[in-house]
N, C-alpha and C positions, 0 to 999 in steps of 0.2 A: 770515176763514176764518185762522187761527195759521201764519206763517209754516215755517216744516222745513227753508230752504234751514242749508248745512251751513255756512254762512258763522253763520246765526241760533241755528242749535241747538248752534254752536260757546260762540256770546254770553251764551246764555243757562245751558246749562251753567257759564261763569263768575262772572256772575250770583252763580247759589243756591248757589255757594263762595264769595267774597266774603268772608272776619270782617270783624264793624264792626270800626268806628274804636272805642278805647277813649275813656270820657272821663278824660283826667289833669287836667282844671284842676275841680277839686269846687266853687269860687267862680263868681257871674258870670263872663264874659265876654261882648266886645263881638271881629269878623269884624272885620283891614283888611289889605289886600292893595299888598301892598311887593312895589317893583319894587328889584333889585337889579341888580348886574353878577355874569356867569350866571359869574365864574368867582369868585368869594367865593362862589357858593350852591354850587362843586360843592369848595372848600376845609370847606362846610364841611358837604355831602353826604358826603363822605372820614372829617371829626374824628365827626360818626356814629354811620357806619356803622363805624366803630374805637372808640368808646368801644361800643356794642352789645357788639363783638365780646368788648371788655373785660372788662366788667357783666353782658353777661348778661341784658340787657333790651331789648328795641328800644328806642334814644333818634335822635329825629328832627330836620329842620335843624331847626322846629317850634320842639323841644324846648328846640337850642342855641341861640335867636335868646330865645323866652321868658326861660328866667335870665340873660342877658345883658344883657334887659332891668333886671331883676331887680336883679342887680349896678349898675349905674347908676345908679336908683331909689336902690338902700341908700347907694347914695357922694353922690350929687345931698340928697338927705337929708341926709344927715353932717356937710357943708361948709354947708350953711344952719344947721344947731344952733350951730354951730364961728366962725358968723360973727362 
């Protein structure tokens, strides 16, 4: 028997209207769990919200992290070429 309690009905409605997560990475990916300080996450969340408002597109904390990793890897590769 299906649960039709107000709690369950509200949850079902939420599930039906939830938008799918867009695929922003068009290459093979790997999932990695990361623990960071709450203070750092809160700062990144604030920056992501500001960037979303400025550019008119959704920018997530994960987007900022991925961009930072790319910048780090580019700098590392450049330093290895110059060594």
